[in-house]
N, CA, C and O atoms as CSV, one atom per row, in Angstrom:
chain,resi,resn,atom,element,x,y,z
A,1,MET,N,N,275.110,139.210,82.775
A,1,MET,CA,C,275.610,139.128,81.423
A,1,MET,C,C,275.499,140.512,80.785
A,1,MET,O,O,274.487,141.191,80.961
A,2,PRO,N,N,276.518,140.934,80.054
A,2,PRO,CA,C,276.459,142.254,79.424
A,2,PRO,C,C,275.263,142.370,78.490
A,2,PRO,O,O,274.834,141.396,77.871
A,3,GLU,N,N,274.745,143.571,78.407
A,3,GLU,CA,C,273.563,143.828,77.597
A,3,GLU,C,C,273.772,143.439,76.131
A,3,GLU,O,O,272.836,142.996,75.466
A,4,ILE,N,N,274.993,143.605,75.631
A,4,ILE,CA,C,275.249,143.308,74.219
A,4,ILE,C,C,275.013,141.833,73.901
A,4,ILE,O,O,274.680,141.493,72.766
A,5,LEU,N,N,275.180,140.962,74.883
A,5,LEU,CA,C,274.973,139.542,74.647
A,5,LEU,C,C,273.527,139.124,74.849
A,5,LEU,O,O,273.145,138.029,74.436
A,6,ARG,N,N,272.714,139.965,75.473
A,6,ARG,CA,C,271.322,139.614,75.727
A,6,ARG,C,C,270.379,140.040,74.624
A,6,ARG,O,O,269.366,139.384,74.384
A,7,THR,N,N,270.694,141.117,73.959
A,7,THR,CA,C,269.774,141.625,72.961
A,7,THR,C,C,270.456,141.698,71.609
A,7,THR,O,O,271.674,141.557,71.501
A,8,GLY,N,N,269.682,141.912,70.619
A,8,GLY,CA,C,270.252,142.134,69.303
A,8,GLY,C,C,270.190,140.915,68.414
A,8,GLY,O,O,269.580,139.895,68.736
A,9,ASP,N,N,270.838,141.064,67.300
A,9,ASP,CA,C,270.851,140.043,66.262
A,9,ASP,C,C,271.579,138.793,66.729
A,9,ASP,O,O,272.612,138.887,67.391
A,10,ARG,N,N,271.054,137.636,66.392
A,10,ARG,CA,C,271.664,136.361,66.791
A,10,ARG,C,C,273.065,136.211,66.197
A,10,ARG,O,O,273.970,135.736,66.883
A,11,ALA,N,N,273.259,136.602,64.953
A,11,ALA,CA,C,274.588,136.513,64.328
A,11,ALA,C,C,275.566,137.450,65.030
A,11,ALA,O,O,276.746,137.129,65.172
A,12,MET,N,N,275.078,138.606,65.467
A,12,MET,CA,C,275.936,139.549,66.172
A,12,MET,C,C,276.382,138.960,67.507
A,12,MET,O,O,277.511,139.178,67.944
A,13,LYS,N,N,275.498,138.221,68.141
A,13,LYS,CA,C,275.868,137.573,69.393
A,13,LYS,C,C,277.024,136.615,69.164
A,13,LYS,O,O,277.977,136.584,69.944
A,14,LYS,N,N,276.940,135.831,68.092
A,14,LYS,CA,C,278.009,134.880,67.808
A,14,LYS,C,C,279.305,135.606,67.489
A,14,LYS,O,O,280.380,135.174,67.906
A,15,ARG,N,N,279.210,136.708,66.753
A,15,ARG,CA,C,280.411,137.457,66.399
A,15,ARG,C,C,281.058,138.109,67.610
A,15,ARG,O,O,282.274,138.298,67.622
A,16,THR,N,N,280.291,138.454,68.615
A,16,THR,CA,C,280.878,139.073,69.801
A,16,THR,C,C,281.345,138.034,70.814
A,16,THR,O,O,282.275,138.297,71.577
A,17,ARG,N,N,280.727,136.875,70.836
A,17,ARG,CA,C,281.100,135.863,71.826
A,17,ARG,C,C,282.468,135.259,71.563
A,17,ARG,O,O,283.213,134.994,72.506
A,18,VAL,N,N,282.812,135.036,70.313
A,18,VAL,CA,C,284.102,134.419,70.008
A,18,VAL,C,C,285.264,135.316,70.450
A,18,VAL,O,O,286.163,134.835,71.141
A,19,PRO,N,N,285.278,136.610,70.074
A,19,PRO,CA,C,286.373,137.453,70.569
A,19,PRO,C,C,286.368,137.614,72.093
A,19,PRO,O,O,287.428,137.667,72.716
A,20,LEU,N,N,285.180,137.691,72.685
A,20,LEU,CA,C,285.118,137.789,74.142
A,20,LEU,C,C,285.662,136.526,74.803
A,20,LEU,O,O,286.359,136.601,75.815
A,21,PHE,N,N,285.346,135.370,74.233
A,21,PHE,CA,C,285.859,134.115,74.770
A,21,PHE,C,C,287.376,134.055,74.620
A,21,PHE,O,O,288.074,133.648,75.548
A,22,ALA,N,N,287.895,134.459,73.449
A,22,ALA,CA,C,289.344,134.445,73.234
A,22,ALA,C,C,290.049,135.395,74.203
A,22,ALA,O,O,291.098,135.062,74.755
A,23,ALA,N,N,289.476,136.564,74.401
A,23,ALA,CA,C,290.068,137.519,75.348
A,23,ALA,C,C,290.019,136.964,76.770
A,23,ALA,O,O,290.975,137.118,77.530
A,24,TRP,N,N,288.922,136.329,77.126
A,24,TRP,CA,C,288.797,135.747,78.460
A,24,TRP,C,C,289.829,134.639,78.659
A,24,TRP,O,O,290.472,134.578,79.707
A,25,MET,N,N,289.996,133.763,77.668
A,25,MET,CA,C,290.964,132.675,77.801
A,25,MET,C,C,292.395,133.215,77.880
A,25,MET,O,O,293.217,132.693,78.634
A,26,ALA,N,N,292.688,134.253,77.107
A,26,ALA,CA,C,294.018,134.861,77.197
A,26,ALA,C,C,294.212,135.481,78.578
A,26,ALA,O,O,295.272,135.346,79.190
A,27,GLY,N,N,293.179,136.157,79.052
A,27,GLY,CA,C,293.262,136.766,80.376
A,27,GLY,C,C,293.372,135.753,81.496
A,27,GLY,O,O,293.945,136.048,82.546
A,28,ALA,N,N,292.832,134.564,81.288
A,28,ALA,CA,C,292.899,133.528,82.320
A,28,ALA,C,C,294.179,132.711,82.233
A,28,ALA,O,O,294.727,132.320,83.263
A,29,SER,N,N,294.670,132.443,81.018
A,29,SER,CA,C,295.806,131.534,80.879
A,29,SER,C,C,297.161,132.244,80.943
A,29,SER,O,O,298.132,131.656,81.420
A,30,LEU,N,N,297.249,133.471,80.482
A,30,LEU,CA,C,298.543,134.155,80.495
A,30,LEU,C,C,299.067,134.432,81.905
A,30,LEU,O,O,300.266,134.276,82.137
A,31,PRO,N,N,298.224,134.834,82.852
A,31,PRO,CA,C,298.756,134.970,84.220
A,31,PRO,C,C,299.235,133.638,84.807
A,31,PRO,O,O,300.222,133.605,85.542
A,32,LEU,N,N,298.541,132.544,84.486
A,32,LEU,CA,C,299.001,131.239,84.961
A,32,LEU,C,C,300.348,130.879,84.346
A,32,LEU,O,O,301.203,130.292,85.009
A,33,THR,N,N,300.535,131.231,83.077
A,33,THR,CA,C,301.823,131.000,82.428
A,33,THR,C,C,302.910,131.848,83.085
A,33,THR,O,O,304.036,131.389,83.273
A,34,GLY,N,N,302.564,133.089,83.431
A,34,GLY,CA,C,303.521,133.951,84.129
A,34,GLY,C,C,303.941,133.372,85.463
A,34,GLY,O,O,305.114,133.437,85.833
A,35,VAL,N,N,302.991,132.807,86.185
A,35,VAL,CA,C,303.314,132.166,87.475
A,35,VAL,C,C,304.215,130.964,87.219
A,35,VAL,O,O,305.154,130.724,87.978
A,36,TRP,N,N,303.942,130.207,86.158
A,36,TRP,CA,C,304.769,129.051,85.811
A,36,TRP,C,C,306.215,129.475,85.569
A,36,TRP,O,O,307.148,128.818,86.031
A,37,ILE,N,N,306.395,130.576,84.843
A,37,ILE,CA,C,307.747,131.025,84.499
A,37,ILE,C,C,308.456,131.607,85.728
A,37,ILE,O,O,309.646,131.365,85.926
A,38,ARG,N,N,307.733,132.371,86.550
A,38,ARG,CA,C,308.370,133.004,87.712
A,38,ARG,C,C,308.645,132.041,88.854
A,38,ARG,O,O,309.621,132.200,89.586
A,39,HIS,N,N,307.776,131.034,89.008
A,39,HIS,CA,C,307.896,130.104,90.140
A,39,HIS,C,C,307.836,128.655,89.650
A,39,HIS,O,O,306.883,127.941,89.960
A,40,PRO,N,N,308.830,128.220,88.898
A,40,PRO,CA,C,308.770,126.850,88.370
A,40,PRO,C,C,308.826,125.781,89.459
A,40,PRO,O,O,308.428,124.640,89.221
A,41,ASP,N,N,309.312,126.130,90.645
A,41,ASP,CA,C,309.383,125.155,91.728
A,41,ASP,C,C,308.012,124.829,92.315
A,41,ASP,O,O,307.885,123.856,93.058
A,42,TRP,N,N,306.990,125.612,92.004
A,42,TRP,CA,C,305.644,125.356,92.499
A,42,TRP,C,C,304.954,124.236,91.722
A,42,TRP,O,O,303.953,123.688,92.182
A,43,PHE,N,N,305.478,123.898,90.560
A,43,PHE,CA,C,304.838,122.940,89.664
A,43,PHE,C,C,305.751,121.739,89.459
A,43,PHE,O,O,306.953,121.821,89.711
A,44,PRO,N,N,305.184,120.620,89.000
A,44,PRO,CA,C,306.043,119.471,88.694
A,44,PRO,C,C,307.025,119.818,87.572
A,44,PRO,O,O,306.698,120.576,86.659
A,45,ALA,N,N,308.219,119.258,87.654
A,45,ALA,CA,C,309.251,119.534,86.656
A,45,ALA,C,C,308.925,118.825,85.344
A,45,ALA,O,O,308.366,117.728,85.334
A,46,VAL,N,N,309.283,119.471,84.247
A,46,VAL,CA,C,309.150,118.849,82.936
A,46,VAL,C,C,310.245,117.787,82.843
A,46,VAL,O,O,311.403,118.070,83.148
A,47,PRO,N,N,309.896,116.577,82.429
A,47,PRO,CA,C,310.927,115.540,82.322
A,47,PRO,C,C,312.051,115.997,81.388
A,47,PRO,O,O,311.784,116.584,80.340
A,48,PRO,N,N,313.304,115.732,81.763
A,48,PRO,CA,C,314.437,116.190,80.948
A,48,PRO,C,C,314.395,115.692,79.505
A,48,PRO,O,O,314.794,116.414,78.591
A,49,ALA,N,N,313.916,114.466,79.292
A,49,ALA,CA,C,313.843,113.941,77.923
A,49,ALA,C,C,312.869,114.762,77.079
A,49,ALA,O,O,313.141,115.047,75.912
A,50,LEU,N,N,311.735,115.141,77.670
A,50,LEU,CA,C,310.759,115.967,76.944
A,50,LEU,C,C,311.324,117.365,76.687
A,50,LEU,O,O,311.154,117.915,75.599
A,51,ALA,N,N,311.990,117.933,77.678
A,51,ALA,CA,C,312.578,119.262,77.511
A,51,ALA,C,C,313.635,119.250,76.407
A,51,ALA,O,O,313.703,120.174,75.597
A,52,HIS,N,N,314.453,118.208,76.380
A,52,HIS,CA,C,315.491,118.092,75.347
A,52,HIS,C,C,314.848,117.927,73.963
A,52,HIS,O,O,315.298,118.527,72.987
A,53,ARG,N,N,313.809,117.119,73.893
A,53,ARG,CA,C,313.117,116.893,72.606
A,53,ARG,C,C,312.472,118.182,72.111
A,53,ARG,O,O,312.558,118.493,70.923
A,54,LEU,N,N,311.827,118.936,72.998
A,54,LEU,CA,C,311.234,120.224,72.597
A,54,LEU,C,C,312.300,121.190,72.095
A,54,LEU,O,O,312.078,121.910,71.121
A,55,ALA,N,N,313.442,121.206,72.747
A,55,ALA,CA,C,314.534,122.081,72.306
A,55,ALA,C,C,315.037,121.660,70.930
A,55,ALA,O,O,315.374,122.512,70.108
A,56,GLN,N,N,315.090,120.351,70.671
A,56,GLN,CA,C,315.511,119.871,69.348
A,56,GLN,C,C,314.500,120.247,68.282
A,56,GLN,O,O,314.877,120.715,67.208
A,57,ILE,N,N,313.214,120.049,68.566
A,57,ILE,CA,C,312.165,120.355,67.595
A,57,ILE,C,C,312.158,121.847,67.282
A,57,ILE,O,O,312.033,122.245,66.123
A,58,HIS,N,N,312.292,122.663,68.313
A,58,HIS,CA,C,312.263,124.115,68.142
A,58,HIS,C,C,313.536,124.622,67.488
A,58,HIS,O,O,313.533,125.686,66.868
A,59,GLY,N,N,314.616,123.880,67.617
A,59,GLY,CA,C,315.896,124.310,67.069
A,59,GLY,C,C,316.589,125.331,67.957
A,59,GLY,O,O,317.326,126.192,67.476
A,60,ALA,N,N,316.344,125.224,69.261
A,60,ALA,CA,C,316.943,126.163,70.210
A,60,ALA,C,C,318.451,125.965,70.257
A,60,ALA,O,O,318.933,124.856,70.485
A,61,GLU,N,N,319.187,127.041,70.040
A,61,GLU,CA,C,320.642,126.966,70.019
A,61,GLU,C,C,321.300,127.692,71.189
A,61,GLU,O,O,322.464,127.432,71.494
A,62,ASN,N,N,320.575,128.603,71.853
A,62,ASN,CA,C,321.182,129.329,72.966
A,62,ASN,C,C,320.175,129.417,74.115
A,62,ASN,O,O,319.031,128.978,73.991
A,63,ALA,N,N,320.616,129.987,75.220
A,63,ALA,CA,C,319.788,130.034,76.431
A,63,ALA,C,C,318.527,130.875,76.235
A,63,ALA,O,O,317.487,130.566,76.817
A,64,GLU,N,N,318.604,131.925,75.432
A,64,GLU,CA,C,317.428,132.764,75.222
A,64,GLU,C,C,316.338,132.013,74.464
A,64,GLU,O,O,315.155,132.152,74.772
A,65,GLN,N,N,316.733,131.224,73.481
A,65,GLN,CA,C,315.752,130.431,72.744
A,65,GLN,C,C,315.157,129.336,73.630
A,65,GLN,O,O,313.977,129.011,73.505
A,66,VAL,N,N,315.957,128.776,74.510
A,66,VAL,CA,C,315.442,127.782,75.456
A,66,VAL,C,C,314.469,128.451,76.429
A,66,VAL,O,O,313.450,127.865,76.794
A,67,ALA,N,N,314.783,129.666,76.843
A,67,ALA,CA,C,313.881,130.396,77.744
A,67,ALA,C,C,312.543,130.672,77.066
A,67,ALA,O,O,311.503,130.669,77.724
A,68,ASP,N,N,312.561,130.912,75.750
A,68,ASP,CA,C,311.306,131.096,75.025
A,68,ASP,C,C,310.449,129.835,75.078
A,68,ASP,O,O,309.220,129.907,75.081
A,69,LEU,N,N,311.103,128.695,75.119
A,69,LEU,CA,C,310.372,127.427,75.178
A,69,LEU,C,C,309.699,127.196,76.524
A,69,LEU,O,O,308.814,126.347,76.629
A,70,GLU,N,N,310.097,127.928,77.545
A,70,GLU,CA,C,309.468,127.759,78.857
A,70,GLU,C,C,307.988,128.101,78.829
A,70,GLU,O,O,307.215,127.629,79.662
A,71,MET,N,N,307.604,128.921,77.868
A,71,MET,CA,C,306.190,129.285,77.779
A,71,MET,C,C,305.319,128.124,77.316
A,71,MET,O,O,304.138,128.074,77.659
A,72,LEU,N,N,305.871,127.190,76.548
A,72,LEU,CA,C,305.058,126.086,76.030
A,72,LEU,C,C,304.408,125.255,77.128
A,72,LEU,O,O,303.193,125.060,77.093
A,73,PRO,N,N,305.176,124.751,78.112
A,73,PRO,CA,C,304.493,123.998,79.180
A,73,PRO,C,C,303.539,124.884,79.985
A,73,PRO,O,O,302.498,124.422,80.452
A,74,GLY,N,N,303.901,126.157,80.141
A,74,GLY,CA,C,303.018,127.065,80.877
A,74,GLY,C,C,301.696,127.251,80.168
A,74,GLY,O,O,300.640,127.201,80.799
A,75,LEU,N,N,301.740,127.466,78.858
A,75,LEU,CA,C,300.489,127.605,78.099
A,75,LEU,C,C,299.756,126.278,77.997
A,75,LEU,O,O,298.525,126.238,78.015
A,76,ALA,N,N,300.521,125.183,77.888
A,76,ALA,CA,C,299.888,123.859,77.815
A,76,ALA,C,C,299.106,123.564,79.091
A,76,ALA,O,O,298.102,122.853,79.052
A,77,LEU,N,N,299.556,124.100,80.211
A,77,LEU,CA,C,298.804,123.950,81.460
A,77,LEU,C,C,297.817,125.092,81.679
A,77,LEU,O,O,296.722,124.882,82.202
A,78,GLY,N,N,298.205,126.294,81.279
A,78,GLY,CA,C,297.382,127.467,81.549
A,78,GLY,C,C,296.066,127.479,80.798
A,78,GLY,O,O,295.044,127.879,81.357
A,79,ILE,N,N,296.065,127.056,79.554
A,79,ILE,CA,C,294.833,127.086,78.758
A,79,ILE,C,C,293.796,126.101,79.307
A,79,ILE,O,O,292.657,126.508,79.536
A,80,PRO,N,N,294.138,124.815,79.531
A,80,PRO,CA,C,293.116,123.920,80.101
A,80,PRO,C,C,292.687,124.311,81.514
A,80,PRO,O,O,291.508,124.214,81.853
A,81,VAL,N,N,293.639,124.754,82.340
A,81,VAL,CA,C,293.277,125.159,83.706
A,81,VAL,C,C,292.388,126.399,83.658
A,81,VAL,O,O,291.421,126.494,84.413
A,82,GLY,N,N,292.705,127.346,82.779
A,82,GLY,CA,C,291.861,128.530,82.617
A,82,GLY,C,C,290.472,128.178,82.121
A,82,GLY,O,O,289.484,128.752,82.580
A,83,ALA,N,N,290.384,127.236,81.184
A,83,ALA,CA,C,289.079,126.803,80.671
A,83,ALA,C,C,288.283,126.104,81.771
A,83,ALA,O,O,287.084,126.338,81.920
A,84,TRP,N,N,288.956,125.246,82.538
A,84,TRP,CA,C,288.265,124.544,83.618
A,84,TRP,C,C,287.778,125.530,84.682
A,84,TRP,O,O,286.649,125.425,85.160
A,85,ALA,N,N,288.623,126.477,85.045
A,85,ALA,CA,C,288.234,127.468,86.055
A,85,ALA,C,C,287.079,128.330,85.539
A,85,ALA,O,O,286.176,128.674,86.302
A,86,SER,N,N,287.104,128.675,84.269
A,86,SER,CA,C,286.020,129.465,83.682
A,86,SER,C,C,284.710,128.685,83.707
A,86,SER,O,O,283.661,129.225,84.059
A,87,LEU,N,N,284.781,127.408,83.330
A,87,LEU,CA,C,283.588,126.568,83.351
A,87,LEU,C,C,283.053,126.441,84.774
A,87,LEU,O,O,281.848,126.550,85.001
A,88,ALA,N,N,283.945,126.212,85.724
A,88,ALA,CA,C,283.516,126.091,87.119
A,88,ALA,C,C,282.883,127.393,87.611
A,88,ALA,O,O,281.882,127.366,88.327
A,89,LEU,N,N,283.461,128.527,87.232
A,89,LEU,CA,C,282.912,129.823,87.628
A,89,LEU,C,C,281.529,130.054,87.011
A,89,LEU,O,O,280.613,130.523,87.687
A,90,CYS,N,N,281.385,129.722,85.732
A,90,CYS,CA,C,280.086,129.899,85.067
A,90,CYS,C,C,279.025,128.987,85.666
A,90,CYS,O,O,277.891,129.411,85.886
A,91,ARG,N,N,279.394,127.725,85.933
A,91,ARG,CA,C,278.429,126.791,86.529
A,91,ARG,C,C,278.019,127.251,87.929
A,91,ARG,O,O,276.845,127.184,88.292
A,92,THR,N,N,278.985,127.715,88.701
A,92,THR,CA,C,278.677,128.193,90.046
A,92,THR,C,C,277.769,129.409,89.985
A,92,THR,O,O,276.803,129.505,90.741
A,93,ALA,N,N,278.077,130.341,89.083
A,93,ALA,CA,C,277.234,131.530,88.947
A,93,ALA,C,C,275.829,131.146,88.505
A,93,ALA,O,O,274.849,131.734,88.963
A,94,HIS,N,N,275.728,130.155,87.611
A,94,HIS,CA,C,274.411,129.715,87.139
A,94,HIS,C,C,273.624,129.050,88.273
A,94,HIS,O,O,272.421,129.270,88.411
A,95,LEU,N,N,274.306,128.240,89.081
A,95,LEU,CA,C,273.618,127.560,90.177
A,95,LEU,C,C,273.225,128.511,91.299
A,95,LEU,O,O,272.218,128.294,91.973
A,96,LEU,N,N,274.015,129.565,91.504
A,96,LEU,CA,C,273.722,130.508,92.581
A,96,LEU,C,C,272.800,131.640,92.165
A,96,LEU,O,O,272.322,132.396,93.011
A,97,ALA,N,N,272.546,131.763,90.867
A,97,ALA,CA,C,271.680,132.837,90.385
A,97,ALA,C,C,270.262,132.615,90.894
A,97,ALA,O,O,269.794,131.478,90.970
A,98,PRO,N,N,269.575,133.707,91.244
A,98,PRO,CA,C,268.195,133.544,91.708
A,98,PRO,C,C,267.320,133.010,90.577
A,98,PRO,O,O,267.431,133.429,89.424
A,99,LYS,N,N,266.476,132.102,90.933
A,99,LYS,CA,C,265.573,131.499,89.953
A,99,LYS,C,C,264.398,132.440,89.698
A,99,LYS,O,O,263.840,133.030,90.623
A,100,LYS,N,N,264.044,132.563,88.441
A,100,LYS,CA,C,262.883,133.391,88.094
A,100,LYS,C,C,261.623,132.571,88.293
A,100,LYS,O,O,261.536,131.415,87.879
A,101,LYS,N,N,260.653,133.196,88.935
A,101,LYS,CA,C,259.386,132.529,89.132
A,101,LYS,C,C,258.546,132.699,87.868
A,101,LYS,O,O,258.515,133.783,87.285
A,102,PRO,N,N,257.869,131.640,87.445
A,102,PRO,CA,C,257.022,131.784,86.260
A,102,PRO,C,C,255.875,132.731,86.560
A,102,PRO,O,O,255.308,132.727,87.653
A,103,GLU,N,N,255.552,133.528,85.581
A,103,GLU,CA,C,254.459,134.479,85.765
A,103,GLU,C,C,253.145,133.740,85.712
A,103,GLU,O,O,252.941,132.828,84.910
A,104,MET,N,N,252.271,134.159,86.584
A,104,MET,CA,C,250.951,133.541,86.629
A,104,MET,C,C,250.087,134.120,85.522
A,104,MET,O,O,249.970,135.337,85.377
A,105,ALA,N,N,249.502,133.260,84.769
A,105,ALA,CA,C,248.585,133.721,83.728
A,105,ALA,C,C,247.282,134.124,84.405
A,105,ALA,O,O,246.838,133.504,85.371
A,106,SER,N,N,246.703,135.153,83.883
A,106,SER,CA,C,245.444,135.578,84.480
A,106,SER,C,C,244.370,134.550,84.120
A,106,SER,O,O,244.258,134.097,82.981
A,107,HIS,N,N,243.613,134.217,85.108
A,107,HIS,CA,C,242.560,133.201,84.914
A,107,HIS,C,C,241.218,133.909,84.849
A,107,HIS,O,O,240.493,134.010,85.838
A,108,ARG,N,N,240.920,134.377,83.695
A,108,ARG,CA,C,239.598,134.989,83.487
A,108,ARG,C,C,238.712,133.935,82.856
A,108,ARG,O,O,239.009,133.378,81.799
A,109,HIS,N,N,237.673,133.699,83.511
A,109,HIS,CA,C,236.731,132.745,82.962
A,109,HIS,C,C,235.642,133.529,82.249
A,109,HIS,O,O,234.878,134.279,82.857
A,110,THR,N,N,235.603,133.339,81.009
A,110,THR,CA,C,234.538,133.995,80.240
A,110,THR,C,C,233.569,132.902,79.823
A,110,THR,O,O,233.956,131.851,79.313
A,111,SER,N,N,232.370,133.172,80.045
A,111,SER,CA,C,231.355,132.200,79.678
A,111,SER,C,C,230.599,132.690,78.452
A,111,SER,O,O,230.296,133.875,78.316
A,112,ARG,N,N,230.317,131.787,77.602
A,112,ARG,CA,C,229.535,132.125,76.413
A,112,ARG,C,C,228.096,131.768,76.685
A,112,ARG,O,O,227.764,130.633,77.027
A,113,ARG,N,N,227.281,132.726,76.530
A,113,ARG,CA,C,225.851,132.454,76.779
A,113,ARG,C,C,225.039,132.844,75.618
A,113,ARG,O,O,223.818,132.692,75.639
């Protein structure tokens, strides 16, 4: 974990974690969306009724506006998949991290006489 997240003010940790999380999610979901747009045959097709309804809601009138709508299913899949992959990566890293051994307290026996 970066040093900035380990030390310092607790409020500062919260202020740095939110932007870092947002950047991480963007970094994880945008490439998945790019794969969705470049290789739509790799994924299940969007039902035509849903695609038509999205085009109506968006008010798409030409092919370029419809192409802009292609990002919606990609992001709708990319964000949850990115979050799941991030969670799986964090859990795996936590489980594989070496366990710290508890420090032995010194056992000095002092007697009062």
